[in-house]
N, C-alpha and C positions, 0 to 999 in steps of 0.2 A: 420419479420426477414430479414436482408439485404443479397441478393445473393452474393457469393464470386466473386470478379472481375476476369476476365481472365487475363492471362499473357500479358503484355504489349508488343507491337511489337518493332523493333529497336535493338533486341539483335543480337548477332553474328549469331545465327541460322536463324533469320527471315530476314536478309538482302537479297536484290536481289543478283543474281549472284552465282558464284561457289566459294567455300572456296579459300582463297588466296594460301594456301599450295598446293592445287592441281593445280591452273593455274600457279604458279611458277615452279611446277615439270614439267608440259607439256612444259612451255617455254624452260627449260633447256633441256628436253628430245628432242624436236624438234631441238634445237640448236646443241646438239650433234650428231645426226643423220645427220644433214647437214654438220657438219664439217667432220665427219668420210666419208661421201660419197664423199666429195669434196677432201679429202687427198689420198683416195683410187684411185679415177679416175686420179688424177694428176700423182700418181706414175705409174699407168697402162700406162699413155700417155707417160711418160719419158722412160719406158721400151720397149714399142711397136712402138712408132712414131719416136724415135731418129734415124736420118739418113736416113729417107725415106720420100717420097712425100705425098701429101694429100691422104687420103682414102675417097672415095666417098660412100655415104650411101643414100638410099631411092631416088635413081635416080638423085643425084646430089643436092637434097634438102639440105643435111647436109654433111659437110666434116670435116673429123678429121685431123687437121692441128697443129702440135706442134709449139708454138711460147712462146717467153718470153717477158713480157711487163713491162716496168719500170715505166709506167704512168697508167692513168685511161683509159677508153673507147677512142678510136681512138688516143691512146698514148698521151692524154692531160696530161701535167704536168710530162713529162717524164724526164725532167732535175731537178725535185724537188721531188724525190721519197721519201725522208725523211718526207715530209708533210703528206703522206697518213697513216702512223701509228699513227701519233698525231691525225688525224681525226677519225681514228677507235677507239682510246682510249676514245675520247669524245663520240662517239656512244654508246660504251660499257656502259660508266658512265650514259648516258641518259636512257638506257633500264633498268639499275639497279634503278634509280630513278622511272621510270614508274612502276616497278614491285612491289613498295611499296604499291599501291592501286590497284593492278590487281586482278579481279574478273571475267573476261570475257574469255571464252575459245577461241573464234576466235582472240582476241587481243593477247592471249598467244602464238598461232601459228603464228601470224604475226611477233610479236617481237622475237619469237624463230627462225624464217627463216632469219630475219634480222642479229640477234646475230651470227648464225651459219655462214652466208655468210661473215660477217665482219672478224670473227675469221679464216676463211679459208684463205682469202687473207692476213691478218696480219701475219699468219704463214709463208707464202712465204716472205713477206717483212723483217721478222726478221731472218729466218733461210737459206734462199737461197742466192746463189751467186748474185751479187758480195761481199755482206757483210752485217753485222747486220743492220737492219732498213733501208736499201737501196737495198734489195733483189728484184729480178725480179719475177713477178707473172707468174705462169705456165698457159697458155691458150690453148685450143685444140678444140674448137667447133666453126665451121664457117657455116654460113647459106647462101645457094645460090651461092656461090662463094668459091673456095678453099683457097683463101688469104685474106678473110675479106674485099673485096671491096664493098660488099653490106651492110653488118653488121659487126661491130668490132667482132673479135675472142674472145670467152669468155669461162668460165669454170662453174662448177657446184655452186661455191661460188657466182658468179655474178647472176646466175639464182635465187639462194636463196634470196639474196638481193632484186632483182627486184620483186619477187613474194610477198615478205613480205611487201615492200613499196606499191605495188598495193593493196593488201589485206587491209592494213591500211588505205589507201585513200577511199576504198569501205565502210569500217566500219564508217569512219568520214562522209561520205555522207549520209548513212543510218541512222545516229544518234546513233550508237552502242558505248556506252562509256566503257572506261577501268574498271570502277568499277561495270560492269555488268547491269547498268541501261540503259535507252533510253533517248536521248536528247528530251525535251519538253513533256516528260511524268512524271506526278507527281506521286509519290508512293502512293498507296491506304492507306487512314488513317483508323486506328482501331477505331471503335465506342466505346464511353464511355459505361462502364457497367451500366445496369439499375438496380435499386433498385426494391424490391418487390412492394413498394408503387407507383413508377413511372410506373410500368408495369400495374397497376390498375387504371390509370388515375389520379394519384397523390394523391389520398384520402387514408389514412391509414385505413386498415382493422380491424374492431373490433374483439374482441374475441367471440367465440361462446358462 
């Protein structure tokens, strides 16, 4: 009598990694938290720092300085503000494409940080003065100098973007793939089921 073969691998339940519904949920959750934190801190900066000088924290390691930036870091592209929303839309589309095969929790966190940061600054570009899609981004954090002479003044959206990109680079360098696998590691193959005859040296067993 032939033994019943075990269930084949390769089904949705036996794939490596985390179910895509969970990873996408984590991606969106991280993005939402990053976006809300950015919007709240910008509103606090506008309400408490408008009309006053830099506020020193941690002995001058960090300064709170309210600025409005029409460009990127170091005011790069300040005369072409309209370009940045287009770039952000491209980033959002790329993250959506990546999410189609996303089964890795670290990658979900990385992409969520990038998405949240991108949406935070996009909100400024669309809704803040001087107009739609040319709005100036609210920045308020300066390191080691009150006016961004050592490092550009930034906000939490910028921090989220940088952390997400750095994490993505580390994941790539360590071979962590977006589908939950590891680069250069072959998935274990399931052994073929053995019949009763094969288990006994290939000779059929006679009846008693």
